[in-house]
N, C-alpha and C positions, 0 to 999 in steps of 0.2 A: 112174609108180607102177604097180605090178602088184597087183591085189587078188585074193585067193582067198576062197572062202566059209568062214566060221567057224561051228563048231557052235553052234547057238542064236542066231546073229547077234551074238554078243558081239564087241566091238572095242575096242581100246585099254584093255585090262583084263588083269590077270594070269590071269584065268580063260579068256582067249581060247585056242582050240584049233582046229587044222586037221587034216584027215586026211592020211595019207601020199600018197594019190592026188592030192589037191588041191595039196599041196606040190610034187609032181612036175610037175603041169600048170603051176603058176606058174613053176617053174624052167625049164620048156621055153619058156614065153613070153619070159622074160627072156633066155634063151640066143639065141633067134631075133632078138630086138630088138638085142642086142649084135652078133650076127653080121651082120645087115643094115646096121647103122650102121658097122661096121668095113670093109665092102667098098664 
């Protein structure tokens, strides 16, 4: 599981919102994990 900070600390709720920068950071972490696992 990869966690990114949510505005206001809201989680598992339709009001949950993340910034584009945090989404990009989370995607980069996922990419690196997949890349390392595949090699």
